C-alpha positions, 0 to 999 in steps of 0.5 A: 500500500505504501509502495503504491502511494509513493509510486502515485506521487512520483508519477504525479511529480514526473507528469508536472515536470513534463510541463516545464520546457527544456533548455532548447525549447526555452532558447527557441521561444526566446529567439522567436520573441527577439525576432518579434520584438525587433520587427516592432522596434524597427517599425517604431524607429521608422515612425520616429524617423530614426535610422535602423541599427545594423549591429547585432548587439543593438537588436538583441532584446536580451543584450541591449544595454545602450544605443549609439545615438545622442540627444533627441535621437536617443530620446526617440530611440528609447521611446521606440524601445519602450513601446515595442517592449510594451507591445510585445508584453501585451501580445503575451498570453497569461500575464498580468498587465500593469499601466504603461507609464512614461515619465518626462517624455520630452527633452527641453531642447527638443525641436517642434518637428520632433515634438510633433512626431513624438506626441503623434506617435504616442497617441497612435501606438498607446495600448488599449488594454491598459491605462497609459500615463505620460508626464509633461511639464507646464508652468502656469507660474511662468505664464502668469509672470511672463518670464522674459528670461525663459527660453521659448523652446517648443517644450516650454511653450506647451499648454496641456489643454492644447496638447490634449486637443491637438494630439489626443482628441480631448480624450486624455484626462489632464491632471496637474501636480501642484496645480502647475504652480508648485514644485515637488508637490506630488503627494504633498496635499493633505489626504485626510479629506479623502479618507472616506474614499481611501477607506472605500477603496481599501474595503474593495481591495481587501474583500477580493 
């Protein structure tokens, strides 16, 4: 009886182990992912007007650590990389998707053409299966003061409502941190006035 029980357990373990992939299968799957990633990455580079990378180390998903470009070109390349990786993840089954967060998407010295290209690219390729958060800079304080010393770059002249209308069809929800007037004001607001809502959310989370 004891022997039969042990044999049954062993058969169960062996059956479970068969579901795991071998090293060869893992390498094959990884190669397929790398190929798919670069197809997406290459198409995004073209959309952002960045030349394709020919060196293998800049095309291998599991080896990329840097790119041989600088300034706005590097900025656009990294954006294409993040969007391509996020697209690849979205096409992978049986995984949990988190919101897509892009922080400080524009450089101060960016030209108007690149700014237009980037914002158009984001709207076209944003994921539809999860939320997308992007952060931009707009200073209402400088607008009020009319700071003549502030360089009138394309980024400094951005107005979020105009960006929402022109690039996102007024479908984006614009949230100002510190009302666009205060620096380092994220989470500085007294949250006690939201205690009822926080408690309500906690009840939902812990009931799951």
